C-alpha positions in Angstrom: 117.5 143.1 94.1 113.9 144.1 94.6 110.3 143.1 94.3 109.1 144.8 91.2 105.5 144.0 91.3 103.0 142.4 93.3 99.6 140.9 91.4 96.5 139.3 92.9 93.5 138.1 91.4 90.4 136.8 93.4 89.5 133.2 92.2 86.1 131.0 92.8 87.2 127.5 94.6 82.9 127.2 94.9 81.8 124.0 95.7 78.3 122.4 96.5 79.7 121.1 100.3 79.0 122.3 104.0 80.3 121.5 107.1 78.8 122.2 110.5 78.9 126.0 110.1 79.4 127.0 106.7 79.1 125.9 102.7 81.4 126.6 100.0 78.9 127.9 97.4 80.6 131.4 97.0 83.8 130.3 98.2 87.1 132.4 96.7 90.5 133.0 97.4 93.3 135.3 96.7 96.2 134.2 93.9 99.5 136.2 94.3 102.5 136.8 92.4 105.7 138.6 93.7 107.7 139.3 90.7 111.4 139.9 91.2 114.0 141.9 88.9 116.1 138.3 89.5 116.4 136.6 85.9 116.5 133.3 85.4 116.7 131.4 82.1 115.8 134.5 80.9 112.6 135.1 82.9 112.0 137.3 86.4 111.6 134.9 89.1 108.1 135.1 90.9 106.8 134.0 94.0 103.2 132.6 94.3 100.9 132.4 97.2 97.3 131.4 98.0 95.1 131.8 101.1 93.6 128.4 102.4 90.1 127.6 101.9 87.1 128.8 104.7 88.4 132.2 104.2 87.3 134.2 101.3 90.0 135.7 99.0 91.1 139.1 100.3 91.8 141.0 97.0 90.9 144.6 99.0 93.4 144.3 101.4 96.1 143.2 99.3 95.6 145.3 96.3 94.6 148.7 98.5 97.0 148.5 101.5 99.9 145.3 101.8 100.9 145.5 98.5 101.8 149.2 98.4 103.9 149.2 101.9 106.2 146.6 100.1 106.4 148.5 96.7 106.9 151.9 98.2 109.6 151.1 101.2 113.0 151.5 100.3 113.9 148.2 98.3 117.2 148.1 100.4 115.1 148.0 103.7 113.8 144.8 102.4 117.3 143.1 102.1 118.9 141.0 104.8 122.7 141.7 105.3 123.8 139.0 102.8 121.6 141.2 100.0 119.1 138.9 99.3 115.3 139.7 99.9 114.3 139.4 103.8 110.9 137.6 104.5 111.1 139.0 108.0 111.7 142.7 107.3 109.1 142.6 104.2 106.7 141.1 106.6 107.4 144.1 109.0 107.1 146.7 106.0 103.9 145.1 105.3 102.8 145.3 109.2 103.7 148.8 109.5 101.0 151.1 111.0 98.9 148.7 111.8 97.7 148.1 115.5 97.8 145.1 117.4 95.1 143.0 118.6 91.9 142.7 116.1 93.3 140.3 113.6 90.3 140.0 111.4 90.9 139.2 107.5 94.2 141.2 107.9 96.0 138.0 108.7 94.8 136.3 105.7 96.0 138.9 103.2 99.5 139.3 105.1 99.9 135.2 104.9 98.7 135.2 101.4 101.6 137.1 100.5 103.8 136.2 102.6 103.7 132.4 101.0 104.5 134.0 97.3 107.5 135.9 99.1 109.1 132.5 100.4 108.4 130.8 97.4 110.5 133.5 95.4 113.4 133.5 98.5 113.7 129.6 97.9 113.7 130.4 94.1 116.4 133.0 94.0 118.2 130.6 96.2 117.8 127.5 94.0 116.2 125.2 96.4 113.4 123.6 97.9 111.9 125.7 100.5 111.7 122.9 103.0 115.6 122.6 102.4 116.2 126.4 102.8 114.1 126.3 106.1 116.1 123.1 107.6 119.5 124.8 106.9 118.5 127.8 108.7 116.9 126.1 111.5 120.2 123.8 111.6 118.0 120.6 111.1 117.9 117.8 109.0 115.0 118.0 106.4 112.9 115.0 106.3 111.2 115.2 102.7 108.8 112.1 103.8 105.5 113.8 105.1 102.6 112.4 106.9 99.2 113.6 105.5 95.4 112.4 106.1 92.6 113.1 103.6 90.0 115.6 104.8 86.4 115.0 103.4 83.3 113.6 104.8 81.4 117.1 103.8 77.7 116.9 104.1 76.2 117.8 100.4 72.9 117.3 99.0 71.7 113.6 98.1 74.9 112.4 99.8 73.9 108.9 101.7 75.8 106.6 103.8 76.6 104.9 101.0 78.1 107.6 99.2 80.2 108.6 102.3 81.5 105.0 102.5 82.6 104.9 98.9 84.0 108.2 99.7 86.2 106.9 102.4 87.4 103.7 100.5 88.7 105.9 97.8 90.8 107.6 100.5 92.1 104.4 101.4 92.5 103.1 98.1 95.0 106.2 97.4 97.0 105.2 100.5 95.7 107.4 103.2 96.1 105.6 106.6 94.0 108.6 108.4 90.3 110.1 106.9 88.6 112.9 108.4 84.8 113.5 107.9 82.5 116.5 109.2 80.3 116.1 112.4 77.5 118.8 113.9 75.9 119.5 110.6 73.1 117.0 111.6 71.4 115.5 114.4 73.7 113.7 116.8 72.1 110.1 116.1 72.6 111.1 112.5 76.2 111.7 113.1 76.5 108.6 115.2 75.0 106.4 112.5 77.9 108.0 109.6 80.7 107.8 112.1 79.6 104.2 112.6 79.1 103.7 108.7 82.4 105.1 108.1 84.3 102.9 111.1 82.7 99.8 109.3 84.0 100.9 105.9 87.5 101.1 106.6 87.5 98.5 109.2 91.1 98.9 111.1 92.7 99.9 107.7 93.1 103.1 108.8 92.1 105.5 111.7 88.7 108.2 111.7 89.3 111.7 113.1 85.8 113.9 113.1 85.8 118.0 113.1 82.7 119.9 114.0 84.3 123.0 112.7 83.4 124.9 116.0 79.7 124.3 116.2 78.9 123.0 119.7 78.2 124.8 122.8 79.5 123.6 125.7 76.6 121.1 126.6 76.6 119.9 123.0 80.3 119.4 122.9 80.4 117.1 126.0 77.4 114.8 124.4 79.3 114.6 121.6 82.4 113.7 123.9 80.3 111.2 125.4 79.3 109.6 121.9 82.7 109.8 120.5 84.4 108.2 123.3 83.1 104.9 122.4 85.1 105.1 119.3 89.2 104.8 118.4 88.9 107.9 117.0 92.5 109.6 115.9 91.2 112.9 117.2 88.1 115.2 117.8 88.4 118.2 116.3 87.1 122.0 117.1 84.5 121.3 119.1 83.5 124.7 120.3 83.9 128.4 118.8 88.2 128.9 118.5 88.2 131.7 120.8 86.3 129.7 123.8 89.2 128.9 125.6 87.4 127.7 128.4 84.8 125.2 126.4 87.9 123.6 125.2 89.5 123.4 128.8 86.4 121.8 130.4 86.1 119.4 127.5 89.2 117.9 128.6 87.7 116.4 131.5 85.0 114.9 129.3 87.0 113.4 126.6 90.1 111.3 127.0 91.5 110.9 123.3 93.2 113.2 121.3 91.5 116.5 120.5 92.6 119.3 117.9 91.8 122.8 117.3 93.9 125.9 116.2 93.0 126.7 112.2 91.1 129.7 113.3 93.6 131.0 115.4 96.0 133.4 113.3 98.7 134.9 115.6 101.2 134.0 118.2 99.3 136.0 120.6 96.2 133.9 119.8 98.6 130.5 120.4 100.0 131.7 123.6 96.3 132.0 124.7 95.3 129.1 123.9 98.1 127.3 125.7 97.8 129.0 128.9 93.7 128.8 129.0 92.6 125.7 126.3 93.6 122.9 128.3 95.0 121.5 125.5 97.5 118.5 126.3 101.0 118.2 124.6 101.2 114.1 125.1 98.1 113.6 122.9 96.3 116.5 121.7 96.9 118.3 118.3 97.5 122.1 116.9 96.5 123.2 113.5 97.9 126.6 113.0 97.9 127.4 109.2 100.1 129.7 108.1 98.5 131.0 105.1 95.6 132.5 107.2 98.2 133.6 110.3 100.3 136.2 109.2 102.1 133.5 106.9 105.4 131.4 107.8 107.2 134.6 109.8 104.5 134.4 112.3 104.4 130.7 112.4 107.9 130.4 113.3 107.2 133.0 116.5 104.1 130.5 116.9 106.6 127.6 117.2 108.6 129.7 119.6 105.6 129.9 121.9 105.2 126.2 121.6 108.8 125.4 122.8 108.6 127.6 125.4 105.2 125.8 126.7 106.9 122.5 126.4 105.2 121.7 123.1 107.0 119.5 120.4 106.5 120.6 116.7 105.5 117.1 115.9 101.8 117.9 117.6 101.3 120.5 114.8 99.5 119.2 111.9 98.3 122.6 109.8 94.8 123.1 108.4 94.3 123.9 104.7 96.0 121.2 102.5 98.5 123.1 100.8 102.2 122.6 99.5 103.4 125.5 101.9 102.8 123.6 105.0 104.1 120.5 103.8 107.2 122.2 103.4 107.1 123.7 106.8 106.2 120.1 107.8 109.4 118.7 106.1 111.6 121.4 107.0 110.9 122.4 110.5 109.9 118.9 111.8 105.6 119.1 111.9 104.2 116.0 112.6 102.4 116.3 109.0 99.7 118.2 107.1 96.3 117.9 106.2 95.5 116.9 102.5 92.2 117.4 99.9 92.5 115.0 97.7 89.2 115.9 95.5 88.3 119.1 96.7 89.4 122.9 96.6 91.4 122.0 93.3 93.6 123.1 91.5 95.0 124.8 94.8 95.0 121.9 97.1 97.1 118.7 96.5 100.8 117.5 95.7 103.1 118.0 92.7 102.2 115.4 89.7 103.4 112.0 90.4 103.7 112.3 94.0 102.0 109.6 95.5 100.5 108.7 99.3 102.3 105.7 100.3 101.1 104.4 103.7 99.8 107.5 104.6 102.9 109.8 103.9 104.2 111.7 100.5 107.8 112.2 99.9 108.1 115.7 98.4 110.3 116.3 95.3 113.3 118.4 95.1 111.5 121.7 93.4 112.9 124.9 93.9 110.7 126.9 96.0 107.7 125.6 97.3 107.3 123.3 94.4 103.9 124.8 92.5 106.0 124.3 89.3 105.5 120.6 89.8 101.6 121.1 89.6 100.6 121.1 86.0 97.0 122.6 86.7 97.9 125.0 89.4 101.3 126.6 87.7 99.2 127.2 85.0 97.0 129.6 86.4 100.0 130.9 88.9 101.5 131.8 85.3 98.4 133.4 83.8 98.7 135.8 86.7 102.4 137.0 86.1 102.0 136.9 82.2 
């Protein structure tokens, strides 16, 4: 059993939206196919992966560095004792000759390939990835996963009525938590936007807000004092993701739940956040995204760090809105997953026919990550592997 080819294409996921830090008018992502020599129904088993939105495609790193390390490795060195492809050994091959620290964009490149490897491994086992993960962890898989609707971006011409319509649409589709951006306009303008949304959802759902790391400490505290008047689901990423002191000090000014971690990309980053970031395991949430953070192999090491620090996996609700994290949530007991009902398509969302019911989705029993169940996405993926 071996990997015979790894292909990458950089795809546009451009949109006129913006958050407090960036606009998405030139956003891209990498789509990867890992082709194996295992034949099923007359065709090779192929695993697919892509990186989450907010970080650009990593075609250069994938094509020039990481794919070669896998393809040039001794095939047997990538197999486990059972003779099957071993994601951890493949991950180690990718990271050979890499210095520690300075994670930069390489964590995204590795995470993208890692997703495709896990998809292939689960397909070869003829199991949904979430069930494979649960079996390996010695726990029961729960295919029912909490999801929230991420939106509320800024874009030209979007007034309060448009924002209210957007949020009403999420409730109509079954979501019980919605999220909107803050920090891209003045505090007074954001306050009006928050109040408009809270009036629209009228207790039928909860609201989370996301500053995308925009604030310095003074501004983060000003917002915390304003936000404390509202029953928010969480206050997300107030300051720079590596400013652990800001996060720790902010906890003294905001009693409600806070969330961060989507822009931390390693076990070491997670450890430092827990040591120095003042995060509270009884109420706060961690948003590490495996597709940006060296993949599931590293994510499992992050979960080990959380356990050592007394955190439950249920406090993890990953960023990214992709099916990989849905499988991890169902297989390893995370608290849920982000969802993009209308944005970053076809990479976001769920398999065709999966509906949100009372804020949850139920994963179908599709082999691998389940990409084959999403017709618009699998069409792009198969074109890469053709």
